All heavy atoms as a GROMACS GRO file, in nm:
protein
  601
    1MET      N    1   0.591  -0.762  -3.664
    1MET     CA    2   0.538  -0.841  -3.555
    1MET      C    3   0.526  -0.750  -3.430
    1MET      O    4   0.619  -0.683  -3.392
    1MET     CB    5   0.633  -0.958  -3.526
    1MET     CG    6   0.586  -1.037  -3.408
    1MET     SD    7   0.705  -1.152  -3.338
    1MET     CE    8   0.715  -1.277  -3.458
    2GLU      N    9   0.408  -0.754  -3.368
    2GLU     CA   10   0.386  -0.674  -3.248
    2GLU      C   11   0.441  -0.746  -3.126
    2GLU      O   12   0.432  -0.868  -3.116
    2GLU     CB   13   0.237  -0.651  -3.226
    2GLU     CG   14   0.178  -0.547  -3.314
    2GLU     CD   15   0.035  -0.516  -3.275
    2GLU    OE1   16   0.009  -0.500  -3.155
    2GLU    OE2   17  -0.049  -0.509  -3.365
    3GLN      N   18   0.496  -0.668  -3.035
    3GLN     CA   19   0.543  -0.724  -2.910
    3GLN      C   20   0.438  -0.702  -2.802
    3GLN      O   21   0.378  -0.595  -2.794
    3GLN     CB   22   0.674  -0.658  -2.868
    3GLN     CG   23   0.790  -0.696  -2.954
    3GLN     CD   24   0.918  -0.636  -2.899
    3GLN    OE1   25   0.917  -0.534  -2.833
    3GLN    NE2   26   1.028  -0.700  -2.931
    4THR      N   27   0.416  -0.803  -2.720
    4THR     CA   28   0.325  -0.790  -2.608
    4THR      C   29   0.396  -0.717  -2.495
    4THR      O   30   0.509  -0.747  -2.462
    4THR     CB   31   0.278  -0.928  -2.559
    4THR    OG1   32   0.218  -0.996  -2.669
    4THR    CG2   33   0.180  -0.915  -2.447
    5ARG      N   34   0.328  -0.620  -2.441
    5ARG     CA   35   0.386  -0.542  -2.331
    5ARG      C   36   0.325  -0.589  -2.199
    5ARG      O   37   0.203  -0.595  -2.185
    5ARG     CB   38   0.353  -0.394  -2.354
    5ARG     CG   39   0.429  -0.304  -2.267
    5ARG     CD   40   0.411  -0.161  -2.313
    5ARG     NE   41   0.453  -0.076  -2.205
    5ARG     CZ   42   0.395   0.034  -2.169
    5ARG    NH1   43   0.292   0.079  -2.236
    5ARG    NH2   44   0.439   0.104  -2.068
    6TYR      N   45   0.410  -0.622  -2.106
    6TYR     CA   46   0.364  -0.670  -1.975
    6TYR      C   47   0.391  -0.564  -1.870
    6TYR      O   48   0.494  -0.497  -1.872
    6TYR     CB   49   0.436  -0.800  -1.936
    6TYR     CG   50   0.400  -0.915  -2.026
    6TYR    CD1   51   0.485  -0.953  -2.129
    6TYR    CD2   52   0.282  -0.984  -2.008
    6TYR    CE1   53   0.452  -1.058  -2.212
    6TYR    CE2   54   0.248  -1.089  -2.090
    6TYR     CZ   55   0.334  -1.126  -2.193
    6TYR     OH   56   0.301  -1.229  -2.274
    7ARG      N   57   0.299  -0.551  -1.778
    7ARG     CA   58   0.313  -0.457  -1.668
    7ARG      C   59   0.322  -0.536  -1.538
    7ARG      O   60   0.243  -0.626  -1.514
    7ARG     CB   61   0.191  -0.365  -1.662
    7ARG     CG   62   0.192  -0.273  -1.542
    7ARG     CD   63   0.066  -0.196  -1.532
    7ARG     NE   64   0.065  -0.093  -1.635
    7ARG     CZ   65  -0.033  -0.008  -1.653
    7ARG    NH1   66  -0.140  -0.014  -1.578
    7ARG    NH2   67  -0.027   0.083  -1.747
    8ARG      N   68   0.418  -0.505  -1.456
    8ARG     CA   69   0.432  -0.568  -1.325
    8ARG      C   70   0.434  -0.457  -1.220
    8ARG      O   71   0.507  -0.358  -1.235
    8ARG     CB   72   0.560  -0.650  -1.315
    8ARG     CG   73   0.567  -0.766  -1.410
    8ARG     CD   74   0.458  -0.869  -1.396
    8ARG     NE   75   0.456  -0.927  -1.263
    8ARG     CZ   76   0.353  -0.991  -1.210
    8ARG    NH1   77   0.243  -1.006  -1.278
    8ARG    NH2   78   0.360  -1.041  -1.091
    9CYS      N   79   0.355  -0.473  -1.116
    9CYS     CA   80   0.346  -0.373  -1.010
    9CYS      C   81   0.387  -0.435  -0.877
    9CYS      O   82   0.373  -0.555  -0.856
    9CYS     CB   83   0.204  -0.319  -0.998
    9CYS     SG   84   0.146  -0.233  -1.143
   10GLY      N   85   0.433  -0.352  -0.789
   10GLY     CA   86   0.463  -0.393  -0.653
   10GLY      C   87   0.392  -0.301  -0.556
   10GLY      O   88   0.339  -0.197  -0.594
   11TRP      N   89   0.387  -0.341  -0.431
   11TRP     CA   90   0.322  -0.261  -0.327
   11TRP      C   91   0.413  -0.259  -0.204
   11TRP      O   92   0.500  -0.344  -0.187
   11TRP     CB   93   0.184  -0.318  -0.291
   11TRP     CG   94   0.192  -0.461  -0.244
   11TRP    CD1   95   0.180  -0.573  -0.321
   11TRP    CD2   96   0.216  -0.506  -0.111
   11TRP    NE1   97   0.197  -0.686  -0.244
   11TRP    CE2   98   0.220  -0.647  -0.113
   11TRP    CE3   99   0.238  -0.443   0.010
   11TRP    CZ2  100   0.240  -0.724   0.001
   11TRP    CZ3  101   0.259  -0.520   0.125
   11TRP    CH2  102   0.260  -0.659   0.118
   12SER      N  103   0.390  -0.160  -0.118
   12SER     CA  104   0.465  -0.155   0.008
   12SER      C  105   0.395  -0.061   0.105
   12SER      O  106   0.312   0.020   0.067
   12SER     CB  107   0.609  -0.106  -0.015
   12SER     OG  108   0.607   0.029  -0.055
   13TRP      N  109   0.429  -0.079   0.232
   13TRP     CA  110   0.388   0.016   0.334
   13TRP      C  111   0.496   0.019   0.442
   13TRP      O  112   0.572  -0.075   0.457
   13TRP     CB  113   0.250  -0.013   0.392
   13TRP     CG  114   0.229  -0.148   0.455
   13TRP    CD1  115   0.184  -0.261   0.392
   13TRP    CD2  116   0.252  -0.184   0.591
   13TRP    NE1  117   0.177  -0.365   0.482
   13TRP    CE2  118   0.217  -0.320   0.605
   13TRP    CE3  119   0.297  -0.115   0.704
   13TRP    CZ2  120   0.228  -0.387   0.726
   13TRP    CZ3  121   0.305  -0.182   0.825
   13TRP    CH2  122   0.271  -0.317   0.834
   14VAL      N  123   0.503   0.131   0.512
   14VAL     CA  124   0.605   0.151   0.615
   14VAL      C  125   0.536   0.192   0.745
   14VAL      O  126   0.450   0.279   0.746
   14VAL     CB  127   0.706   0.261   0.574
   14VAL    CG1  128   0.807   0.286   0.684
   14VAL    CG2  129   0.773   0.225   0.444
   15LEU      N  130   0.573   0.128   0.854
   15LEU     CA  131   0.523   0.164   0.986
   15LEU      C  132   0.625   0.255   1.053
   15LEU      O  133   0.742   0.217   1.068
   15LEU     CB  134   0.501   0.038   1.071
   15LEU     CG  135   0.452   0.060   1.214
   15LEU    CD1  136   0.314   0.123   1.214
   15LEU    CD2  137   0.452  -0.072   1.290
   16MET      N  138   0.582   0.376   1.087
   16MET     CA  139   0.669   0.473   1.152
   16MET      C  140   0.630   0.483   1.299
   16MET      O  141   0.513   0.473   1.334
   16MET     CB  142   0.657   0.610   1.085
   16MET     CG  143   0.691   0.610   0.937
   16MET     SD  144   0.861   0.567   0.902
   16MET     CE  145   0.946   0.712   0.962
   17GLN      N  146   0.729   0.505   1.385
   17GLN     CA  147   0.707   0.512   1.528
   17GLN      C  148   0.782   0.631   1.584
   17GLN      O  149   0.898   0.656   1.547
   17GLN     CB  150   0.757   0.382   1.592
   17GLN     CG  151   0.730   0.366   1.736
   17GLN     CD  152   0.774   0.229   1.783
   17GLN    OE1  153   0.871   0.173   1.733
   17GLN    NE2  154   0.702   0.174   1.878
   18SER      N  155   0.717   0.706   1.673
   18SER     CA  156   0.782   0.821   1.735
   18SER      C  157   0.859   0.774   1.859
   18SER      O  158   0.802   0.716   1.950
   18SER     CB  159   0.677   0.926   1.774
   18SER     OG  160   0.740   1.035   1.837
   19VAL      N  161   0.989   0.801   1.859
   19VAL     CA  162   1.075   0.766   1.972
   19VAL      C  163   1.141   0.895   2.018
   19VAL      O  164   1.221   0.955   1.945
   19VAL     CB  165   1.181   0.660   1.932
   19VAL    CG1  166   1.273   0.631   2.049
   19VAL    CG2  167   1.114   0.534   1.880
   20ASN      N  168   1.105   0.940   2.137
   20ASN     CA  169   1.158   1.065   2.192
   20ASN      C  170   1.139   1.183   2.096
   20ASN      O  171   1.228   1.267   2.080
   20ASN     CB  172   1.306   1.052   2.228
   20ASN     CG  173   1.330   0.946   2.335
   20ASN    OD1  174   1.248   0.929   2.425
   20ASN    ND2  175   1.439   0.875   2.322
   21GLY      N  176   1.022   1.187   2.030
   21GLY     CA  177   0.992   1.297   1.939
   21GLY      C  178   1.050   1.284   1.800
   21GLY      O  179   1.028   1.370   1.716
   22ASN      N  180   1.124   1.178   1.775
   22ASN     CA  181   1.183   1.155   1.642
   22ASN      C  182   1.114   1.036   1.575
   22ASN      O  183   1.097   0.932   1.638
   22ASN     CB  184   1.334   1.126   1.652
   22ASN     CG  185   1.411   1.243   1.707
   22ASN    OD1  186   1.390   1.356   1.665
   22ASN    ND2  187   1.499   1.216   1.802
   23TRP      N  188   1.077   1.053   1.448
   23TRP     CA  189   1.013   0.944   1.376
   23TRP      C  190   1.117   0.846   1.326
   23TRP      O  191   1.216   0.885   1.268
   23TRP     CB  192   0.931   1.000   1.260
   23TRP     CG  193   0.808   1.068   1.306
   23TRP    CD1  194   0.789   1.201   1.318
   23TRP    CD2  195   0.688   1.007   1.352
   23TRP    NE1  196   0.664   1.227   1.367
   23TRP    CE2  197   0.600   1.109   1.390
   23TRP    CE3  198   0.647   0.874   1.366
   23TRP    CZ2  199   0.472   1.082   1.438
   23TRP    CZ3  200   0.520   0.849   1.415
   23TRP    CH2  201   0.434   0.952   1.450
   24GLN      N  202   1.091   0.718   1.354
   24GLN     CA  203   1.181   0.611   1.310
   24GLN      C  204   1.100   0.503   1.240
   24GLN      O  205   0.986   0.476   1.275
   24GLN     CB  206   1.255   0.551   1.430
   24GLN     CG  207   1.346   0.648   1.500
   24GLN     CD  208   1.416   0.582   1.617
   24GLN    OE1  209   1.388   0.469   1.654
   24GLN    NE2  210   1.510   0.654   1.676
   25GLU      N  211   1.164   0.438   1.145
   25GLU     CA  212   1.101   0.328   1.075
   25GLU      C  213   1.098   0.207   1.166
   25GLU      O  214   1.200   0.160   1.213
   25GLU     CB  215   1.182   0.298   0.948
   25GLU     CG  216   1.122   0.199   0.857
   25GLU     CD  217   1.206   0.181   0.733
   25GLU    OE1  218   1.238   0.282   0.666
   25GLU    OE2  219   1.240   0.066   0.704
   26ALA      N  220   0.976   0.155   1.191
   26ALA     CA  221   0.962   0.039   1.278
   26ALA      C  222   0.946  -0.090   1.197
   26ALA      O  223   0.984  -0.197   1.243
   26ALA     CB  224   0.842   0.057   1.371
   27ALA      N  225   0.889  -0.080   1.077
   27ALA     CA  226   0.871  -0.198   0.992
   27ALA      C  227   0.849  -0.153   0.848
   27ALA      O  228   0.793  -0.047   0.824
   27ALA     CB  229   0.752  -0.280   1.038
   28THR      N  230   0.893  -0.234   0.755
   28THR     CA  231   0.868  -0.213   0.613
   28THR      C  232   0.820  -0.345   0.554
   28THR      O  233   0.881  -0.449   0.578
   28THR     CB  234   0.996  -0.168   0.539
   28THR    OG1  235   1.045  -0.050   0.600
   28THR    CG2  236   0.968  -0.141   0.394
   29VAL      N  237   0.710  -0.340   0.481
   29VAL     CA  238   0.654  -0.460   0.420
   29VAL      C  239   0.634  -0.431   0.271
   29VAL      O  240   0.587  -0.322   0.236
   29VAL     CB  241   0.520  -0.499   0.486
   29VAL    CG1  242   0.466  -0.627   0.426
   29VAL    CG2  243   0.537  -0.512   0.637
   30HIS      N  244   0.668  -0.525   0.185
   30HIS     CA  245   0.652  -0.504   0.041
   30HIS      C  246   0.639  -0.637  -0.030
   30HIS      O  247   0.670  -0.742   0.026
   30HIS     CB  248   0.770  -0.427  -0.017
   30HIS     CG  249   0.901  -0.492   0.007
   30HIS    ND1  250   0.953  -0.588  -0.076
   30HIS    CD2  251   0.990  -0.479   0.108
   30HIS    CE1  252   1.069  -0.629  -0.029
   30HIS    NE2  253   1.094  -0.564   0.083
   31GLY      N  254   0.590  -0.633  -0.153
   31GLY     CA  255   0.579  -0.755  -0.230
   31GLY      C  256   0.528  -0.727  -0.369
   31GLY      O  257   0.488  -0.616  -0.401
   32PRO      N  258   0.529  -0.828  -0.453
   32PRO     CA  259   0.475  -0.814  -0.589
   32PRO      C  260   0.322  -0.818  -0.584
   32PRO      O  261   0.264  -0.883  -0.498
   32PRO     CB  262   0.532  -0.936  -0.662
   32PRO     CG  263   0.549  -1.038  -0.555
   32PRO     CD  264   0.586  -0.961  -0.430
   33LEU      N  265   0.260  -0.750  -0.676
   33LEU     CA  266   0.115  -0.755  -0.687
   33LEU      C  267   0.075  -0.888  -0.750
   33LEU      O  268   0.121  -0.921  -0.859
   33LEU     CB  269   0.065  -0.638  -0.771
   33LEU     CG  270  -0.086  -0.620  -0.781
   33LEU    CD1  271  -0.146  -0.594  -0.644
   33LEU    CD2  272  -0.119  -0.509  -0.876
   34PRO      N  273  -0.008  -0.967  -0.682
   34PRO     CA  274  -0.046  -1.096  -0.740
   34PRO      C  275  -0.148  -1.080  -0.853
   34PRO      O  276  -0.218  -0.980  -0.862
   34PRO     CB  277  -0.110  -1.169  -0.620
   34PRO     CG  278  -0.158  -1.062  -0.531
   34PRO     CD  279  -0.065  -0.945  -0.550
   35GLY      N  280  -0.154  -1.178  -0.940
   35GLY     CA  281  -0.254  -1.181  -1.046
   35GLY      C  282  -0.205  -1.122  -1.176
   35GLY      O  283  -0.102  -1.056  -1.184
   36ALA      N  284  -0.285  -1.146  -1.280
   36ALA     CA  285  -0.249  -1.100  -1.413
   36ALA      C  286  -0.286  -0.954  -1.435
   36ALA      O  287  -0.223  -0.886  -1.514
   36ALA     CB  288  -0.319  -1.186  -1.517
   37ARG      N  289  -0.388  -0.906  -1.366
   37ARG     CA  290  -0.431  -0.766  -1.383
   37ARG      C  291  -0.347  -0.677  -1.292
   37ARG      O  292  -0.364  -0.679  -1.171
   37ARG     CB  293  -0.580  -0.753  -1.351
   37ARG     CG  294  -0.666  -0.832  -1.448
   37ARG     CD  295  -0.812  -0.819  -1.420
   37ARG     NE  296  -0.851  -0.680  -1.434
   37ARG     CZ  297  -0.960  -0.628  -1.380
   37ARG    NH1  298  -1.040  -0.704  -1.307
   37ARG    NH2  299  -0.990  -0.501  -1.397
   38GLN      N  300  -0.259  -0.602  -1.350
   38GLN     CA  301  -0.166  -0.518  -1.277
   38GLN      C  302  -0.200  -0.371  -1.298
   38GLN      O  303  -0.216  -0.326  -1.412
   38GLN     CB  304  -0.023  -0.543  -1.327
   38GLN     CG  305   0.024  -0.686  -1.313
   38GLN     CD  306   0.066  -0.718  -1.172
   38GLN    OE1  307   0.148  -0.650  -1.112
   38GLN    NE2  308   0.009  -0.825  -1.118
   39SER      N  309  -0.214  -0.297  -1.189
   39SER     CA  310  -0.238  -0.152  -1.200
   39SER      C  311  -0.189  -0.085  -1.072
   39SER      O  312  -0.180  -0.149  -0.965
   39SER     CB  313  -0.385  -0.120  -1.223
   39SER     OG  314  -0.461  -0.141  -1.105
   40ASN      N  315  -0.159   0.041  -1.082
   40ASN     CA  316  -0.117   0.118  -0.967
   40ASN      C  317  -0.226   0.119  -0.861
   40ASN      O  318  -0.198   0.107  -0.741
   40ASN     CB  319  -0.082   0.261  -1.011
   40ASN     CG  320  -0.035   0.345  -0.895
   40ASN    OD1  321   0.061   0.309  -0.830
   40ASN    ND2  322  -0.104   0.454  -0.871
   41ASN      N  323  -0.351   0.133  -0.902
   41ASN     CA  324  -0.461   0.137  -0.805
   41ASN      C  325  -0.475   0.007  -0.729
   41ASN      O  326  -0.497   0.007  -0.607
   41ASN     CB  327  -0.593   0.172  -0.876
   41ASN     CG  328  -0.594   0.314  -0.927
   41ASN    OD1  329  -0.531   0.402  -0.869
   41ASN    ND2  330  -0.664   0.337  -1.035
   42ARG      N  331  -0.460  -0.106  -0.798
   42ARG     CA  332  -0.466  -0.235  -0.728
   42ARG      C  333  -0.350  -0.250  -0.630
   42ARG      O  334  -0.366  -0.305  -0.522
   42ARG     CB  335  -0.463  -0.352  -0.829
   42ARG     CG  336  -0.595  -0.365  -0.904
   42ARG     CD  337  -0.601  -0.494  -0.984
   42ARG     NE  338  -0.613  -0.606  -0.890
   42ARG     CZ  339  -0.536  -0.714  -0.895
   42ARG    NH1  340  -0.442  -0.726  -0.986
   42ARG    NH2  341  -0.553  -0.810  -0.807
   43ALA      N  342  -0.233  -0.200  -0.666
   43ALA     CA  343  -0.117  -0.206  -0.576
   43ALA      C  344  -0.141  -0.120  -0.452
   43ALA      O  345  -0.108  -0.160  -0.340
   43ALA     CB  346   0.009  -0.160  -0.649
   44GLU      N  347  -0.198  -0.002  -0.469
   44GLU     CA  348  -0.229   0.086  -0.355
   44GLU      C  349  -0.328   0.018  -0.261
   44GLU      O  350  -0.312   0.019  -0.139
   44GLU     CB  351  -0.288   0.219  -0.403
   44GLU     CG  352  -0.194   0.304  -0.484
   44GLU     CD  353  -0.109   0.396  -0.400
   44GLU    OE1  354  -0.118   0.392  -0.275
   44GLU    OE2  355  -0.031   0.471  -0.458
   45ILE      N  356  -0.433  -0.043  -0.316
   45ILE     CA  357  -0.534  -0.111  -0.234
   45ILE      C  358  -0.475  -0.232  -0.165
   45ILE      O  359  -0.504  -0.258  -0.047
   45ILE     CB  360  -0.656  -0.147  -0.321
   45ILE    CG1  361  -0.727  -0.019  -0.365
   45ILE    CG2  362  -0.751  -0.240  -0.247
   45ILE    CD1  363  -0.829  -0.038  -0.474
   46THR      N  364  -0.390  -0.306  -0.234
   46THR     CA  365  -0.324  -0.423  -0.173
   46THR      C  366  -0.239  -0.382  -0.055
   46THR      O  367  -0.241  -0.447   0.051
   46THR     CB  368  -0.240  -0.497  -0.279
   46THR    OG1  369  -0.326  -0.542  -0.384
   46THR    CG2  370  -0.166  -0.616  -0.218
   47ALA      N  371  -0.163  -0.274  -0.068
   47ALA     CA  372  -0.080  -0.226   0.043
   47ALA      C  373  -0.166  -0.187   0.162
   47ALA      O  374  -0.136  -0.220   0.277
   47ALA     CB  375   0.004  -0.107  -0.002
   48PHE      N  376  -0.276  -0.117   0.136
   48PHE     CA  377  -0.366  -0.074   0.243
   48PHE      C  378  -0.427  -0.194   0.316
   48PHE      O  379  -0.426  -0.200   0.439
   48PHE     CB  380  -0.475   0.016   0.185
   48PHE     CG  381  -0.573   0.066   0.286
   48PHE    CD1  382  -0.531   0.149   0.389
   48PHE    CD2  383  -0.706   0.032   0.279
   48PHE    CE1  384  -0.621   0.197   0.483
   48PHE    CE2  385  -0.797   0.080   0.372
   48PHE     CZ  386  -0.755   0.162   0.474
   49LEU      N  387  -0.478  -0.291   0.241
   49LEU     CA  388  -0.538  -0.408   0.303
   49LEU      C  389  -0.436  -0.489   0.383
   49LEU      O  390  -0.465  -0.537   0.492
   49LEU     CB  391  -0.606  -0.495   0.198
   49LEU     CG  392  -0.728  -0.433   0.130
   49LEU    CD1  393  -0.779  -0.524   0.018
   49LEU    CD2  394  -0.837  -0.403   0.230
   50ASP      N  395  -0.315  -0.502   0.330
   50ASP     CA  396  -0.211  -0.575   0.402
   50ASP      C  397  -0.176  -0.504   0.532
   50ASP      O  398  -0.157  -0.568   0.636
   50ASP     CB  399  -0.085  -0.591   0.316
   50ASP     CG  400   0.017  -0.680   0.383
   50ASP    OD1  401   0.001  -0.804   0.374
   50ASP    OD2  402   0.109  -0.627   0.447
   51CYS      N  403  -0.170  -0.372   0.528
   51CYS     CA  404  -0.141  -0.295   0.649
   51CYS      C  405  -0.250  -0.315   0.754
   51CYS      O  406  -0.221  -0.336   0.872
   51CYS     CB  407  -0.128  -0.147   0.612
   51CYS     SG  408  -0.090  -0.041   0.753
   52LEU      N  409  -0.376  -0.310   0.712
   52LEU     CA  410  -0.487  -0.330   0.806
   52LEU      C  411  -0.482  -0.469   0.869
   52LEU      O  412  -0.510  -0.485   0.988
   52LEU     CB  413  -0.621  -0.312   0.736
   52LEU     CG  414  -0.659  -0.170   0.696
   52LEU    CD1  415  -0.793  -0.170   0.623
   52LEU    CD2  416  -0.665  -0.078   0.817
   53GLN      N  417  -0.447  -0.570   0.790
   53GLN     CA  418  -0.443  -0.708   0.839
   53GLN      C  419  -0.321  -0.735   0.927
   53GLN      O  420  -0.321  -0.828   1.006
   53GLN     CB  421  -0.445  -0.806   0.722
   53GLN     CG  422  -0.574  -0.804   0.646
   53GLN     CD  423  -0.568  -0.884   0.517
   53GLN    OE1  424  -0.460  -0.922   0.470
   53GLN    NE2  425  -0.683  -0.908   0.456
   54SER      N  426  -0.217  -0.653   0.913
   54SER     CA  427  -0.090  -0.679   0.981
   54SER      C  428  -0.068  -0.596   1.107
   54SER      O  429   0.031  -0.616   1.176
   54SER     CB  430   0.027  -0.653   0.885
   54SER     OG  431   0.016  -0.733   0.771
   55THR      N  432  -0.156  -0.502   1.134
   55THR     CA  433  -0.138  -0.413   1.249
   55THR      C  434  -0.257  -0.424   1.343
   55THR      O  435  -0.364  -0.469   1.304
   55THR     CB  436  -0.120  -0.266   1.205
   55THR    OG1  437  -0.234  -0.227   1.130
   55THR    CG2  438   0.006  -0.249   1.121
   56VAL      N  439  -0.237  -0.380   1.466
   56VAL     CA  440  -0.346  -0.375   1.564
   56VAL      C  441  -0.347  -0.236   1.628
   56VAL      O  442  -0.246  -0.166   1.629
   56VAL     CB  443  -0.329  -0.482   1.674
   56VAL    CG1  444  -0.343  -0.621   1.617
   56VAL    CG2  445  -0.197  -0.467   1.745
   57GLY      N  446  -0.460  -0.198   1.679
   57GLY     CA  447  -0.471  -0.069   1.748
   57GLY      C  448  -0.498   0.046   1.652
   57GLY      O  449  -0.531   0.026   1.535
   58ASP      N  450  -0.485   0.166   1.705
   58ASP     CA  451  -0.509   0.287   1.626
   58ASP      C  452  -0.406   0.298   1.515
   58ASP      O  453  -0.290   0.262   1.532
   58ASP     CB  454  -0.504   0.411   1.714
   58ASP     CG  455  -0.617   0.415   1.816
   58ASP    OD1  456  -0.721   0.351   1.790
   58ASP    OD2  457  -0.601   0.481   1.919
   59LEU      N  458  -0.450   0.353   1.402
   59LEU     CA  459  -0.365   0.361   1.285
   59LEU      C  460  -0.394   0.489   1.209
   59LEU      O  461  -0.510   0.525   1.189
   59LEU     CB  462  -0.391   0.240   1.194
   59LEU     CG  463  -0.316   0.233   1.062
   59LEU    CD1  464  -0.168   0.206   1.088
   59LEU    CD2  465  -0.374   0.123   0.976
   60VAL      N  466  -0.290   0.559   1.169
   60VAL     CA  467  -0.301   0.672   1.077
   60VAL      C  468  -0.233   0.629   0.950
   60VAL      O  469  -0.115   0.594   0.951
   60VAL     CB  470  -0.235   0.800   1.134
   60VAL    CG1  471  -0.241   0.912   1.032
   60VAL    CG2  472  -0.299   0.840   1.265
   61PHE      N  473  -0.308   0.628   0.840
   61PHE     CA  474  -0.256   0.579   0.712
   61PHE      C  475  -0.250   0.696   0.615
   61PHE      O  476  -0.351   0.761   0.589
   61PHE     CB  477  -0.349   0.469   0.657
   61PHE     CG  478  -0.293   0.395   0.540
   61PHE    CD1  479  -0.217   0.281   0.560
   61PHE    CD2  480  -0.315   0.438   0.410
   61PHE    CE1  481  -0.165   0.210   0.452
   61PHE    CE2  482  -0.264   0.368   0.301
   61PHE     CZ  483  -0.188   0.255   0.323
   62TYR      N  484  -0.134   0.725   0.561
   62TYR     CA  485  -0.116   0.832   0.463
   62TYR      C  486  -0.102   0.771   0.325
   62TYR      O  487  -0.030   0.673   0.308
   62TYR     CB  488   0.010   0.915   0.495
   62TYR     CG  489   0.000   0.991   0.623
   62TYR    CD1  490   0.049   0.938   0.742
   62TYR    CD2  491  -0.058   1.117   0.627
   62TYR    CE1  492   0.040   1.008   0.860
   62TYR    CE2  493  -0.068   1.188   0.746
   62TYR     CZ  494  -0.019   1.132   0.862
   62TYR     OH  495  -0.028   1.202   0.980
   63THR      N  496  -0.171   0.829   0.229
   63THR     CA  497  -0.162   0.782   0.090
   63THR      C  498  -0.183   0.899  -0.005
   63THR      O  499  -0.248   0.997   0.030
   63THR     CB  500  -0.266   0.671   0.061
   63THR    OG1  501  -0.248   0.624  -0.072
   63THR    CG2  502  -0.408   0.720   0.079
   64ASP      N  503  -0.130   0.885  -0.124
   64ASP     CA  504  -0.156   0.985  -0.228
   64ASP      C  505  -0.255   0.930  -0.330
   64ASP      O  506  -0.278   0.992  -0.433
   64ASP     CB  507  -0.026   1.026  -0.296
   64ASP     CG  508   0.043   0.910  -0.367
   64ASP    OD1  509   0.000   0.795  -0.348
   64ASP    OD2  510   0.139   0.936  -0.439
   65SER      N  511  -0.318   0.818  -0.300
   65SER     CA  512  -0.412   0.754  -0.391
   65SER      C  513  -0.552   0.811  -0.371
   65SER      O  514  -0.618   0.785  -0.270
   65SER     CB  515  -0.414   0.603  -0.368
   65SER     OG  516  -0.519   0.544  -0.441
   66GLU      N  517  -0.599   0.887  -0.468
   66GLU     CA  518  -0.732   0.946  -0.461
   66GLU      C  519  -0.840   0.838  -0.460
   66GLU      O  520  -0.938   0.847  -0.386
   66GLU     CB  521  -0.754   1.040  -0.579
   66GLU     CG  522  -0.886   1.113  -0.576
   66GLU     CD  523  -0.903   1.209  -0.691
   66GLU    OE1  524  -0.812   1.222  -0.774
   66GLU    OE2  525  -1.010   1.271  -0.697
   67ILE      N  526  -0.821   0.733  -0.539
   67ILE     CA  527  -0.919   0.624  -0.543
   67ILE      C  528  -0.929   0.554  -0.408
   67ILE      O  529  -1.038   0.523  -0.361
   67ILE     CB  530  -0.884   0.524  -0.655
   67ILE    CG1  531  -0.914   0.589  -0.790
   67ILE    CG2  532  -0.956   0.393  -0.640
   67ILE    CD1  533  -0.880   0.505  -0.909
   68LEU      N  534  -0.817   0.530  -0.343
   68LEU     CA  535  -0.817   0.465  -0.212
   68LEU      C  536  -0.888   0.554  -0.109
   68LEU      O  537  -0.971   0.506  -0.032
   68LEU     CB  538  -0.674   0.435  -0.166
   68LEU     CG  539  -0.659   0.366  -0.031
   68LEU    CD1  540  -0.731   0.233  -0.029
   68LEU    CD2  541  -0.512   0.348   0.001
   69CYS      N  542  -0.859   0.682  -0.108
   69CYS     CA  543  -0.923   0.775  -0.012
   69CYS      C  544  -1.073   0.781  -0.034
   69CYS      O  545  -1.150   0.772   0.060
   69CYS     CB  546  -0.863   0.916  -0.026
   69CYS     SG  547  -0.698   0.930   0.038
   70LYS      N  548  -1.115   0.798  -0.160
   70LYS     CA  549  -1.259   0.806  -0.190
   70LYS      C  550  -1.329   0.676  -0.154
   70LYS      O  551  -1.440   0.678  -0.099
   70LYS     CB  552  -1.281   0.838  -0.337
   70LYS     CG  553  -1.254   0.983  -0.371
   70LYS     CD  554  -1.284   1.010  -0.517
   70LYS     CE  555  -1.264   1.155  -0.551
   70LYS     NZ  556  -1.292   1.183  -0.692
   71GLY      N  557  -1.268   0.564  -0.185
   71GLY     CA  558  -1.328   0.435  -0.154
   71GLY      C  559  -1.343   0.413  -0.005
   71GLY      O  560  -1.446   0.363   0.043
   72TRP      N  561  -1.242   0.448   0.072
   72TRP     CA  562  -1.245   0.430   0.217
   72TRP      C  563  -1.349   0.521   0.281
   72TRP      O  564  -1.426   0.479   0.367
   72TRP     CB  565  -1.107   0.455   0.277
   72TRP     CG  566  -1.105   0.438   0.426
   72TRP    CD1  567  -1.101   0.536   0.519
   72TRP    CD2  568  -1.108   0.314   0.498
   72TRP    NE1  569  -1.101   0.480   0.645
   72TRP    CE2  570  -1.105   0.345   0.635
   72TRP    CE3  571  -1.112   0.180   0.458
   72TRP    CZ2  572  -1.107   0.248   0.733
   72TRP    CZ3  573  -1.115   0.082   0.557
   72TRP    CH2  574  -1.112   0.117   0.692
   73HIS      N  575  -1.356   0.646   0.240
   73HIS     CA  576  -1.448   0.742   0.301
   73HIS      C  577  -1.593   0.721   0.257
   73HIS      O  578  -1.683   0.768   0.324
   73HIS     CB  579  -1.403   0.886   0.272
   73HIS     CG  580  -1.278   0.923   0.346
   73HIS    ND1  581  -1.274   0.936   0.483
   73HIS    CD2  582  -1.154   0.947   0.301
   73HIS    CE1  583  -1.153   0.966   0.520
   73HIS    NE2  584  -1.076   0.974   0.413
   74SER      N  585  -1.616   0.649   0.148
   74SER     CA  586  -1.752   0.627   0.102
   74SER      C  587  -1.815   0.502   0.163
   74SER      O  588  -1.932   0.478   0.144
   74SER     CB  589  -1.755   0.615  -0.051
   74SER     OG  590  -1.692   0.495  -0.092
   75ARG      N  591  -1.737   0.426   0.236
   75ARG     CA  592  -1.792   0.300   0.292
   75ARG      C  593  -1.885   0.326   0.408
   75ARG      O  594  -1.901   0.417   0.469
   75ARG     CB  595  -1.681   0.206   0.335
   75ARG     CG  596  -1.592   0.261   0.444
   75ARG     CD  597  -1.495   0.156   0.491
   75ARG     NE  598  -1.426   0.205   0.605
   75ARG     CZ  599  -1.470   0.194   0.731
   75ARG    NH1  600  -1.584   0.135   0.757
   75ARG    NH2  601  -1.401   0.242   0.831
   0.00000   0.00000   0.00000
């Protein structure tokens, strides 16, 4: 009998703030990836979109996701 394998992904982002020249964590947001289709790329995009919706003003976003970088720069 074959076993069904399930994948569950989560996402997160961290807001860093410079205080007297030292970087400090100002906020951390995380959660489970919604929906049945779970992938690392969807989690990366979810974190990015949540960050954009949750912050105001200028933003520098660092990621190691090649798909996210290419998608953002091609828009």
